PAMARTOR-667103 format. One record per residue: residue number from 0; residue in one letter; x, y, z of N, C-alpha, C in turn. Coordinates in Angstrom, 1 decimal. Layout:
REM PAMARTOR-667103
NODE  seq  type      nu      nv      nw     cau     cav     caw      cu      cv      cw
NODE  NUM     A       X       Y       Z       X       Y       Z       X       Y       Z
...
This chain:
REM PAMARTOR-667103
NODE  seq  type      nu      nv      nw     cau     cav     caw      cu      cv      cw
NODE    0     A     0.9    -1.2    -0.3    -0.2     0.2     0.2     0.7     0.9     0.0
NODE    1     V     0.0     2.2    -0.7     1.0     3.4    -0.8     0.8     4.4     0.5
NODE    2     V     1.9     4.6     1.4     1.5     5.5     2.4     2.2     6.8     2.0
NODE    3     S     2.1     7.8     2.5     2.5     9.5     2.8     2.4    10.4     3.7
NODE    4     T     3.0    10.9     3.6     2.9    11.6     5.0     2.2    13.3     4.7
NODE    5     Q     1.0    13.8     5.0     0.3    14.7     4.7     0.5    15.6     6.0
NODE    6     S     0.7    17.1     5.8     0.4    18.4     6.5    -0.6    18.9     6.7
NODE    7     T    -2.2    18.5     7.3    -3.0    19.2     7.8    -3.3    20.2     8.8
NODE    8     G    -2.8    21.7     8.7    -3.0    22.7     9.7    -1.7    22.4    10.5
NODE    9     D    -2.2    22.3    11.6    -1.1    21.9    12.4    -1.4    20.5    12.5
NODE   10     M    -1.4    19.7    11.7    -1.5    18.2    12.1    -1.2    17.2    11.0
NODE   11     T     0.4    16.3    11.5     1.0    16.1    10.5     0.3    14.4    10.3
NODE   12     V    -0.3    13.7     9.6    -0.5    12.1     9.7    -0.3    11.7     8.8
NODE   13     D    -0.5    10.2     8.8     0.1     9.4     7.8    -1.3     9.0     7.1
NODE   14     V    -0.9     9.4     5.6    -2.2     9.0     4.8    -2.2     7.5     4.0
NODE   15     Q    -3.2     6.8     3.9    -3.2     5.8     3.2    -4.6     5.7     2.6
NODE   16     P    -4.8     4.9     1.1    -5.9     5.1     0.5    -6.7     4.9     1.5
NODE   17     G    -8.1     5.4     1.4    -9.3     4.7     1.9    -9.1     5.1     4.0
NODE   18     D    -8.6     5.4     3.8    -8.3     5.7     5.4    -9.1     6.8     6.0
NODE   19     N    -9.9     6.1     6.7   -11.1     7.0     7.5   -10.8     7.7     8.3
NODE   20     A    -9.7     7.1     8.9    -9.1     8.3    10.0    -8.8     9.7     9.8
NODE   21     Y    -8.3     9.3     8.3    -7.7    10.8     7.5    -8.8    11.5     7.2
NODE   22     S   -10.1    10.8     6.6   -10.7    11.8     6.0   -11.4    12.5     7.2
NODE   23     K   -11.4    11.6     8.4   -12.2    13.2     9.4   -11.0    13.7    10.1
NODE   24     K    -9.7    13.5    10.2    -8.7    14.8    10.0    -8.7    15.9     9.2
NODE   25     I    -9.3    15.4     7.2    -9.7    16.5     6.7   -10.9    17.2     7.3
NODE   26     E   -11.6    16.7     7.5   -13.1    17.1     8.0   -12.8    18.1     8.9
NODE   27     E   -12.1    17.9     9.9   -11.6    19.1    10.9   -10.5    20.1    10.6
NODE   28     Y   -10.1    20.1     9.6    -9.2    21.1     9.0   -10.3    22.2     8.5
NODE   29     L   -11.3    21.4     7.7   -12.6    22.0     6.8   -13.1    23.2     8.0
NODE   30     L   -13.7    22.6     8.8   -14.3    23.2    10.1   -13.6    24.0    10.8
NODE   31     Q   -12.4    24.4    10.6   -11.7    25.3    10.9   -11.4    26.2    10.4
NODE   32     L   -11.7    26.5     9.0   -11.9    27.4     8.1   -12.7    28.6     8.6
NODE   33     D   -12.6    30.0     8.1   -13.2    31.2     8.0   -13.7    31.0     7.1
NODE   34     P   -15.1    31.1     7.1   -15.8    30.8     5.6   -15.7    32.5     4.8
NODE   35     S   -15.5    33.3     5.8   -15.1    35.0     5.1   -14.0    35.0     4.3
NODE   36     E   -12.8    34.3     4.9   -11.7    34.0     4.7   -11.3    33.1     2.8
NODE   37     I   -12.3    32.4     3.2   -12.1    31.3     2.3   -12.6    32.4     0.7
NODE   38     T   -13.7    32.8     0.6   -14.0    33.9    -0.5   -13.0    34.6    -0.9
NODE   39     K   -11.9    35.4     0.0   -11.1    36.0    -0.3    -9.7    35.0    -1.1
NODE   40     W    -9.9    34.0    -0.8    -8.4    33.1    -1.6    -8.9    33.1    -3.3
NODE   41     T    -7.3    33.6    -3.6    -7.2    33.1    -4.8    -7.1    31.7    -5.7
NODE   42     T    -7.1    32.0    -7.0    -6.9    30.3    -7.2    -5.7    29.7    -6.9
NODE   43     A    -4.4    29.9    -7.0    -3.3    29.7    -6.1    -3.8    28.8    -4.8
NODE   44     E    -4.6    29.8    -4.1    -4.6    29.4    -2.7    -6.0    28.4    -2.1
NODE   45     V    -7.0    28.4    -3.3    -7.8    27.5    -3.1    -6.7    26.1    -3.7
NODE   46     C    -5.7    26.0    -4.6    -5.4    24.8    -4.6    -4.5    24.1    -3.8
NODE   47     S    -3.6    25.4    -2.9    -2.9    24.9    -1.6    -3.5    24.6    -0.4
NODE   48     Q    -5.2    25.6    -0.2    -5.3    25.5     1.2    -6.6    24.2     0.8
NODE   49     F    -6.9    24.0    -0.4    -8.2    22.9    -0.3    -7.6    21.9    -1.0
NODE   50     L    -7.9    22.3    -2.2    -7.3    20.9    -3.4    -5.6    19.5    -2.6
NODE   51     E    -4.7    20.6    -2.5    -4.0    19.8    -1.6    -4.0    19.2    -0.5
NODE   52     R    -4.5    20.1     0.5    -5.0    19.6     1.7    -6.0    18.3     2.0
NODE   53     I    -6.7    18.2     0.7    -7.9    16.8     0.8    -7.1    15.8    -0.1
NODE   54     Q    -5.6    16.1    -0.5    -5.2    15.0    -1.5    -6.0    15.0    -2.8
NODE   55     F    -6.0    16.2    -3.7    -6.3    16.0    -5.0    -5.1    17.3    -5.8
NODE   56     S    -4.1    17.0    -5.3    -3.3    17.7    -6.0    -3.5    18.2    -8.0
NODE   57     Y    -3.6    16.1    -7.8    -3.6    16.4    -9.5    -4.5    16.7   -10.1
NODE   58     L    -5.4    17.6    -9.4    -6.4    18.4   -10.2    -6.0    20.4   -10.1
NODE   59     V    -4.9    20.3    -9.3    -4.6    21.8    -9.6    -4.4    22.5   -10.7
NODE   60     E    -4.1    21.9   -11.9    -3.9    22.4   -13.4    -5.3    23.1   -13.9
NODE   61     N    -6.5    21.9   -13.4    -7.8    21.9   -13.6    -8.6    23.3   -13.0
NODE   62     F    -8.2    23.2   -12.2    -8.5    24.3   -11.0    -7.7    26.0   -11.5
NODE   63     T    -7.1    26.0   -11.8    -6.1    27.0   -12.5    -6.5    27.3   -13.9
NODE   64     V    -6.5    26.7   -14.3    -7.0    26.9   -15.5    -8.5    27.4   -16.0
NODE   65     N    -9.4    26.7   -14.9   -10.6    27.4   -15.0   -10.9    28.8   -13.7
NODE   66     N    -9.8    29.0   -13.5    -9.8    30.4   -12.8   -10.6    29.9   -11.2
NODE   67     I   -11.0    28.8   -10.8   -11.4    29.3    -9.4   -10.7    29.1    -7.7
NODE   68     T   -11.6    30.5    -7.9   -11.5    31.1    -6.6   -11.7    30.9    -5.1
NODE   69     G   -11.8    31.4    -4.2   -12.6    31.1    -3.1   -13.9    31.3    -3.7
NODE   70     R   -14.1    32.4    -3.7   -15.7    32.6    -3.9   -16.7    31.6    -4.8
NODE   71     V   -15.8    31.7    -6.1   -16.4    30.3    -7.2   -16.3    28.8    -6.8
NODE   72     L   -15.1    28.4    -5.4   -15.0    27.3    -4.9   -17.0    27.0    -4.3
NODE   73     L   -17.1    27.9    -3.6   -18.3    27.5    -2.6   -19.5    27.5    -3.7
NODE   74     M   -19.4    27.6    -4.9   -20.4    27.6    -6.0   -20.3    26.3    -6.7
NODE   75     L   -19.2    25.5    -6.4   -19.1    24.5    -7.6   -20.2    23.2    -7.3
NODE   76     E   -20.9    23.1    -8.3   -22.2    21.9    -8.3   -21.1    20.6    -9.1
NODE   77     E   -21.9    19.4    -9.3   -21.2    18.0    -9.6   -20.9    18.5   -11.2
NODE   78     K   -22.0    19.0   -11.7   -22.2    19.5   -13.4   -20.4    20.6   -13.5
NODE   79     N   -20.5    21.2   -12.7   -19.1    21.8   -13.4   -18.1    21.0   -12.8
NODE   80     L   -17.6    20.0   -12.1   -16.5    19.7   -11.8   -16.4    18.3   -13.9
NODE   81     V   -17.5    17.6   -13.5   -17.4    17.2   -14.9   -17.2    17.8   -15.6
NODE   82     E   -17.3    19.7   -16.0   -17.1    20.2   -17.0   -15.5    20.5   -16.9
NODE   83     M   -15.1    20.5   -15.8   -13.5    21.0   -15.7   -12.6    19.7   -15.8
NODE   84     G   -13.1    18.5   -15.7   -12.5    17.2   -16.6   -12.5    16.1   -15.1
NODE   85     V   -12.9    16.7   -14.3   -12.9    15.7   -13.3   -13.9    14.4   -13.6
NODE   86     N   -13.4    13.6   -14.5   -14.1    12.4   -14.6   -14.1    11.0   -13.3
NODE   87     V   -13.3    10.7   -12.7   -13.5    10.1   -11.7   -14.7    10.0   -10.8
NODE   88     I   -15.3     9.3   -11.1   -16.7     9.5   -10.1   -16.7     9.8    -8.6
NODE   89     G   -15.6     8.6    -7.9   -15.1     8.7    -6.8   -14.7    10.1    -6.4
NODE   90     D   -13.8    10.2    -7.1   -13.1    12.0    -6.6   -14.2    13.1    -6.8
NODE   91     R   -15.4    12.8    -7.4   -16.0    14.0    -7.4   -17.1    13.5    -6.1
NODE   92     L   -17.4    12.8    -6.1   -18.1    12.7    -4.6   -17.4    12.9    -3.6
NODE   93     M   -15.8    12.9    -3.1   -14.9    13.3    -2.3   -15.1    14.7    -1.9
NODE   94     I   -14.9    15.0    -3.2   -14.8    16.8    -3.3   -16.2    17.5    -2.9
NODE   95     L   -17.3    16.9    -3.6   -18.3    17.3    -3.2   -18.7    16.7    -1.6
NODE   96     S   -18.7    15.8    -0.9   -18.7    16.0     0.1   -17.7    17.2     1.2
NODE   97     Y   -16.9    17.4     0.5   -16.0    18.4     1.8   -16.4    19.6     0.9
NODE   98     L   -17.0    19.7    -0.2   -17.1    21.1    -0.3   -18.7    21.5     0.5
NODE   99     K   -19.3    20.4     1.0   -21.0    20.7     1.3   -20.5    21.1     3.1
NODE  100     L   -19.5    21.0     3.3   -18.9    21.2     4.9   -18.5    22.8     4.7
NODE  101     L   -17.9    23.2     3.9   -17.4    24.3     3.8   -19.2    25.6     3.5
NODE  102     K   -20.2    24.7     2.2   -21.3    25.5     2.1   -21.7    25.8     3.4
NODE  103     K   -21.6    24.1     4.2   -22.9    24.4     5.7   -22.4    26.1     6.5
NODE  104     K   -21.6    25.4     6.6   -20.6    26.1     7.5   -20.6    27.7     7.0
NODE  105     K   -20.7    28.0     5.8   -21.1    29.7     5.2   -22.3    29.3     5.6
NODE  106     V   -23.3    28.7     5.8   -24.7    29.0     5.4   -24.6    29.5     7.1
NODE  107     E   -23.9    28.7     7.9   -24.2    28.9     9.1   -23.9    30.5     9.7
NODE  108     A   -22.5    30.6     9.3   -21.8    32.4     9.4   -22.7    33.0     8.8
NODE  109     D   -23.5    33.1     7.7   -24.2    34.3     7.4   -25.3    34.1     8.2
NODE  110     K   -26.0    33.2     8.8   -26.8    33.2     9.9   -27.0    33.9    11.1
NODE  111     M   -25.4    34.3    11.4   -25.0    34.4    12.4   -24.5    36.2    12.3
NODE  112     A   -23.9    36.3    11.1   -23.0    37.5    10.9   -24.7    39.0    11.3
NODE  113     T   -23.8    39.8    12.0   -24.6    41.2    12.3   -25.2    41.9    11.4
NODE  114     L   -25.9    42.0    11.2   -26.7    43.0    10.2   -27.2    44.4    10.8
NODE  115     W   -27.6    44.4    11.8   -27.4    45.7    12.9   -27.0    45.6    14.2
NODE  116     S   -26.6    46.2    14.6   -27.1    46.4    16.3   -26.7    48.2    16.5
NODE  117     G   -27.3    48.4    18.2   -27.1    49.3    18.7   -27.9    49.1    20.2
NODE  118     E   -27.8    50.3    20.7   -28.5    50.2    21.5   -29.6    51.4    22.3
NODE  119     T   -30.0    50.7    23.3   -31.4    51.9    23.6   -31.3    51.8    25.3
NODE  120     P   -31.6    53.1    25.9   -32.4    53.9    24.9   -31.1    54.7    24.5
NODE  121     A   -31.5    55.7    23.0   -30.6    56.1    22.0   -30.3    57.5    22.5
NODE  122     S   -29.2    57.7    22.3   -29.2    59.4    22.4   -30.2    60.5    22.0
NODE  123     G   -30.3    61.5    23.2   -31.4    62.5    22.1   -32.5    62.6    22.9
NODE  124     I   -32.8    63.8    23.2   -34.0    63.9    24.4   -35.4    63.4    24.1
NODE  125     Q   -35.4    63.3    22.8   -36.8    62.7    22.0   -36.7    61.3    22.6
NODE  126     Y   -35.7    60.8    22.9   -35.9    59.1    23.6   -35.6    58.9    24.6
NODE  127     S   -35.6    60.3    25.4   -35.6    59.7    26.7   -36.7    59.7    27.5
NODE  128     E   -37.3    59.4    28.6   -38.3    59.4    29.0   -38.9    60.7    29.8
NODE  129     D   -37.5    61.2    30.0   -37.4    62.6    30.7   -36.0    63.4    30.9
NODE  130     C   -36.0    64.6    31.4   -34.8    64.9    31.2   -33.7    64.3    32.4
NODE  131     G   -33.9    64.0    33.1   -33.4    62.9    34.1   -32.8    62.1    33.3
NODE  132     Q   -33.4    61.5    32.5   -32.3    60.0    32.2   -32.1    60.6    30.6
NODE  133     C   -32.3    61.5    30.0   -31.3    62.4    28.9   -30.0    62.2    29.6
NODE  134     C   -30.1    63.3    30.8   -28.9    63.6    31.5   -27.8    62.3    32.3
NODE  135     A   -29.0    61.2    32.5   -28.3    60.1    32.8   -27.7    59.6    31.8
NODE  136     K   -27.9    58.9    30.7   -27.8    59.2    29.5   -26.1    59.8    29.2
NODE  137     I   -26.0    60.3    29.5   -24.6    61.5    29.0   -23.7    61.5    30.4
NODE  138     F   -23.9    61.7    31.7   -23.1    61.9    32.3   -22.9    60.4    33.2
NODE  139     C   -24.0    59.4    33.5   -23.9    58.3    34.1   -24.6    57.1    33.5
NODE  140     P   -23.9    56.5    32.3   -24.6    55.9    31.6   -24.9    54.1    32.2
NODE  141     C   -24.3    54.1    33.0   -24.5    52.5    33.8   -25.3    53.0    35.4
NODE  142     C   -25.8    54.5    35.1   -27.0    54.3    36.2   -28.7    54.1    35.5
NODE  143     I   -28.4    54.0    34.1   -30.2    53.6    33.7   -29.6    51.8    33.4
NODE  144     T   -31.3    51.4    33.1   -30.9    50.1    32.1   -31.0    50.3    30.9
NODE  145     R   -30.0    49.8    30.2   -30.2    49.7    28.9   -30.3    48.4    28.0
NODE  146     K   -30.3    48.1    27.0   -30.9    46.8    25.8   -29.5    47.7    25.0
NODE  147     M   -28.9    45.8    24.3   -27.8    45.9    23.6   -28.5    45.0    22.3
NODE  148     W   -28.4    45.8    21.6   -29.4    45.1    20.7   -28.5    44.1    19.3
NODE  149     R   -28.9    43.3    18.9   -28.1    42.4    17.4   -29.0    41.8    17.0
NODE  150     I   -28.7    42.6    15.7   -30.1    41.5    14.9   -29.0    40.6    13.6
NODE  151     T   -29.6    39.5    13.3   -28.7    38.4    12.5   -29.4    38.0    11.9
NODE  152     G   -29.1    37.0    10.4   -29.5    36.4     9.8   -30.7    35.2    10.5
NODE  153     Q   -30.6    35.3    11.8   -30.9    33.8    12.5   -32.4    34.5    13.2
NODE  154     G   -32.3    35.6    13.7   -33.0    36.3    14.7   -32.5    37.9    15.2
NODE  155     I   -33.3    38.3    16.4   -32.7    39.3    16.9   -32.7    38.8    18.2
NODE  156     F   -31.8    39.5    19.0   -30.8    39.0    20.3   -30.9    40.8    20.6
NODE  157     Y   -30.9    40.9    22.4   -30.6    42.3    22.9   -30.6    41.5    24.3
NODE  158     R   -29.7    42.0    25.0   -29.1    42.0    26.4   -29.9    43.0    27.0
NODE  159     I   -30.6    42.4    28.2   -31.0    43.8    29.0   -29.8    44.2    30.3
NODE  160     V   -29.0    45.0    30.1   -28.5    45.6    31.3   -28.7    46.5    32.3
NODE  161     P   -29.2    46.0    33.5   -29.5    46.6    34.3   -28.3    47.9    35.0
NODE  162     P   -29.3    48.7    35.7   -27.9    50.1    36.6   -27.6    49.0    37.2
NODE  163     C   -25.8    49.9    37.4   -24.8    49.0    37.8   -25.1    48.9    39.3
NODE  164     S   -25.0    47.6    39.9   -25.1    47.4    41.4   -24.9    45.9    41.6
NODE  165     W   -24.0    45.9    42.5   -23.6    44.6    43.1   -25.0    43.1    42.6
NODE  166     F   -25.9    43.6    42.9   -27.2    42.6    42.8   -27.7    42.7    41.4
NODE  167     T   -27.3    42.5    40.4   -28.1    42.8    39.3   -27.2    41.9    38.4
NODE  168     T   -28.4    41.0    37.5   -27.9    40.2    36.7   -28.4    40.5    35.2
NODE  169     V   -27.6    40.7    34.2   -27.7    40.8    33.2   -28.6    39.2    32.3
NODE  170     T   -29.6    40.0    31.2   -30.6    38.8    30.9   -30.4    39.2    29.7
NODE  171     Q   -30.9    38.2    29.0   -30.8    38.1    27.0   -31.9    37.3    26.9
NODE  172     E   -32.9    38.3    25.7   -33.9    37.9    25.3   -33.6    37.8    23.5
NODE  173     Y   -34.3    36.3    22.8   -33.9    36.4    21.7   -35.2    36.0    21.0
NODE  174     I   -35.9    36.7    19.6   -36.6    36.6    18.7   -36.3    35.8    17.8
NODE  175     D   -36.1    34.8    17.6   -36.5    33.6    16.6   -37.3    34.1    15.2
NODE  176     F   -36.5    33.6    14.0   -37.5    34.2    12.8   -38.9    33.4    12.7
NODE  177     R   -38.6    32.3    13.2   -39.5    31.4    13.1   -40.8    32.0    13.5
NODE  178     F   -40.4    32.4    15.0   -41.7    32.8    16.2   -42.4    34.9    15.7
NODE  179     L   -41.2    35.4    14.7   -42.1    36.4    14.8   -43.2    36.7    13.9
NODE  180     K   -44.6    37.6    14.4   -45.3    37.4    13.8   -46.0    38.6    13.2
NODE  181     D   -45.2    39.8    13.1   -45.6    40.9    12.6   -44.6    42.1    13.3
NODE  182     M   -44.6    43.1    12.3   -44.1    44.5    12.8   -44.8    45.7    12.8
NODE  183     E   -44.9    46.8    13.3   -45.5    48.0    13.1   -44.4    49.1    13.8
NODE  184     L   -44.0    50.1    12.4   -43.4    51.1    12.9   -43.8    52.5    12.7
NODE  185     R   -43.8    53.5    14.2   -44.6    54.4    14.4   -43.8    55.5    14.4
NODE  186     T   -43.7    56.6    13.7   -43.4    57.7    14.0   -44.4    59.0    14.6
NODE  187     K   -43.7    59.6    15.4   -44.3    60.7    16.1   -43.9    61.7    16.1
NODE  188     N   -44.4    63.0    16.7   -43.6    64.2    16.9   -43.8    64.8    18.2
NODE  189     T   -42.4    65.2    19.1   -42.1    65.5    20.3   -41.8    66.6    20.1
NODE  190     C   -41.8    66.9    21.6   -40.6    68.3    21.6   -41.4    69.4    20.7
NODE  191     A   -42.6    69.5    21.2   -43.3    70.6    20.4   -43.1    70.7    18.7
NODE  192     C   -43.3    69.6    18.7   -43.1    69.1    17.5   -41.8    69.6    16.5
NODE  193     C   -41.0    69.6    17.2   -39.8    70.0    16.9   -38.9    68.9    16.3
NODE  194     C   -38.8    67.7    17.0   -38.6    66.5    17.2   -39.2    65.4    16.5
NODE  195     Q   -38.9    64.2    16.0   -39.1    62.6    15.3   -39.4    61.9    16.0
NODE  196     T   -39.9    61.0    16.8   -39.3    59.7    17.3   -39.5    58.4    16.7
NODE  197     H   -39.4    57.1    16.2   -39.2    56.3    15.6   -38.8    54.9    16.4
NODE  198     E   -39.9    54.4    16.4   -40.8    53.3    17.2   -40.6    52.0    16.2
NODE  199     L   -39.9    50.9    16.3   -40.2    49.6    15.7   -40.9    48.5    16.9
NODE  200     I   -42.5    48.0    17.1   -42.9    46.8    17.9   -43.0    45.7    16.9
NODE  201     M   -42.4    44.8    17.7   -42.1    43.4    17.1   -43.0    42.4    17.6
NODE  202     Y   -43.8    41.4    17.3   -44.9    40.5    17.7   -44.1    39.5    17.4
NODE  203     A   -44.0    38.8    18.5   -43.4    37.3    18.5   -43.8    36.4    19.3
NODE  204     T   -44.5    35.0    18.6   -45.1    34.1    19.8   -44.3    33.9    20.6
NODE  205     Q   -44.3    33.3    21.7   -43.2    32.6    22.4   -43.9    31.8    23.5
NODE  206     A   -43.4    31.0    24.2   -44.1    29.8    25.6   -44.3    30.7    26.5
NODE  207     S   -45.7    30.1    27.3   -46.1    31.3    28.4   -45.5    30.6    29.5
NODE  208     D   -45.2    31.3    30.6   -44.7    30.5    31.8   -46.0    30.4    33.1
NODE  209     K   -46.8    30.8    32.5   -48.5    30.7    33.3   -48.7    29.4    33.1
NODE  210     D   -49.7    28.8    34.5   -50.5    28.0    34.5   -51.3    28.0    33.2
NODE  211     E   -51.2    26.3    32.2   -52.2    26.2    31.3   -53.6    26.3    31.6
NODE  212     E   -53.8    26.2    32.8   -55.2    26.2    33.1   -56.0    27.6    33.1
NODE  213     H   -54.8    28.6    32.9   -55.2    29.9    33.1   -54.9    30.7    32.1
NODE  214     S   -53.9    30.1    31.2   -53.4    30.8    29.7   -53.1    30.2    29.3
NODE  215     S   -53.1    30.7    28.0   -52.6    30.0    26.8   -51.3    29.5    27.1
NODE  216     P   -50.8    28.1    26.4   -49.7    27.7    26.4   -48.4    28.6    25.9
NODE  217     E   -49.0    29.5    24.7   -48.1    30.4    24.1   -48.8    31.6    24.4
NODE  218     Y   -48.2    33.0    24.3   -48.7    34.4    23.8   -47.6    35.0    22.8
NODE  219     Q   -48.6    36.3    22.3   -47.5    37.4    21.3   -47.0    38.2    22.3
NODE  220     A   -45.9    38.4    22.4   -45.5    39.2    23.4   -44.7    40.5    22.0
NODE  221     E   -45.0    41.7    22.8   -44.3    42.7    22.1   -43.2    43.1    22.3
NODE  222     H   -42.4    43.4    21.8   -40.7    44.1    21.7   -40.5    45.7    21.2
NODE  223     Q   -40.3    46.4    21.8   -40.4    47.5    21.4   -38.4    48.1    21.0
NODE  224     L   -38.0    48.6    20.2   -37.0    49.3    19.4   -37.3    50.9    19.3
NODE  225     L   -36.9    51.5    20.7   -37.2    53.0    20.3   -35.7    53.5    19.8
NODE  226     H   -35.8    54.2    18.5   -34.5    54.4    17.8   -34.2    55.0    16.8
NODE  227     P   -33.5    56.1    16.7   -33.3    56.8    15.5   -33.1    55.6    14.3
NODE  228     D   -32.8    54.6    14.1   -32.9    53.8    13.2   -33.7    53.0    12.8
NODE  229     A   -34.9    53.0    13.6   -36.2    52.1    13.9   -36.5    52.2    12.2
NODE  230     V   -36.9    53.0    11.2   -37.0    53.0     9.9   -36.0    51.9     9.5
NODE  231     K   -34.6    52.0     9.1   -33.7    50.8     8.8   -34.1    49.6     9.2
NODE  232     V   -33.8    49.6    10.6   -34.4    48.6    11.1   -35.1    47.6    10.8
NODE  233     E   -36.4    48.6    10.6   -37.5    47.4    10.1   -37.4    47.0     8.8
NODE  234     N   -36.6    47.5     7.2   -36.3    47.3     6.5   -35.4    45.7     6.6
NODE  235     V   -34.5    45.9     7.5   -33.3    44.7     7.7   -34.0    43.7     8.2
NODE  236     V   -35.4    43.8     9.1   -35.5    42.8     9.8   -36.5    41.9     9.0
NODE  237     R   -37.5    43.3     7.7   -38.2    41.8     6.5   -37.7    41.5     5.9
NODE  238     N   -36.3    42.0     5.8   -35.0    41.0     4.5   -35.0    39.6     4.9
NODE  239     A   -34.4    39.8     6.3   -33.7    38.9     7.0   -35.1    37.6     7.4
NODE  240     W   -36.3    38.5     7.9   -37.4    37.6     7.9   -37.6    36.8     7.1
NODE  241     S   -37.9    37.5     5.7   -38.3    36.8     4.2   -37.1    35.9     3.9
NODE  242     N   -35.8    36.0     4.1   -34.8    34.7     3.5   -34.9    33.9     4.4
NODE  243     A   -35.4    33.8     6.1   -35.3    32.7     7.0   -36.4    31.7     6.2
NODE  244     R   -37.6    32.6     6.0   -38.7    31.6     5.5   -38.3    30.8     4.6
NODE  245     L   -37.9    31.5     3.2   -37.6    30.9     2.0   -36.6    29.7     2.9
NODE  246     V   -36.0    29.6     3.1   -34.8    28.7     3.7   -35.6    27.5     4.5
NODE  247     A   -37.2    28.0     5.4   -37.4    27.1     5.5   -38.4    26.6     5.3
NODE  248     D   -39.1    26.8     3.9   -39.7    26.3     3.0   -39.0    25.4     2.2
């Protein structure tokens, strides 16, 4: 049997045809890669960081002639490999299985990528409950309860940070797009009509902690985002929400 030594990242292992243990090592290596970095790879980097690592160096010329960059690599399908001259069925299937790992990781990374982030209460007197809160936001931010918002392709996260104290606990809320039901954008004039405030109300279904004999096991909760970016956030959420439903379907 042919035995050679192959380095996979920080791992150096003995390679044998049909070695399942080595296939596991390759999968571990691929899962450690950053999808955002893969999309920046040149053709030469695709050959060195992908083809050679998965033991398909003989295809370097095929990939080079066809200008397979990192971004193109993540779009490859079986018909493309056939057109590129990868004629061995077993090799095509192995390459596709490794590409499937990379594509899956990219989808997961895209879901968790931050589409918008912000903090409430936002700056400005029109986004304050009163003058006292407005002053506190400027001179003592830790004296007021804050919400730290982050919107991703998967859902909406926000951390509730209470005023500084030895006895406070930071809590986190999460709105999964699967349970988001509706949104309402409200705009109103404040400060004697000199200013406008934008508020986004998000309605989501979630489990009830109450006794089911006295309440429905599910109820519709309201999540309020009072922020100057509320109009922008509505568009971001609607697009992400729509994409999430398309994936689910």
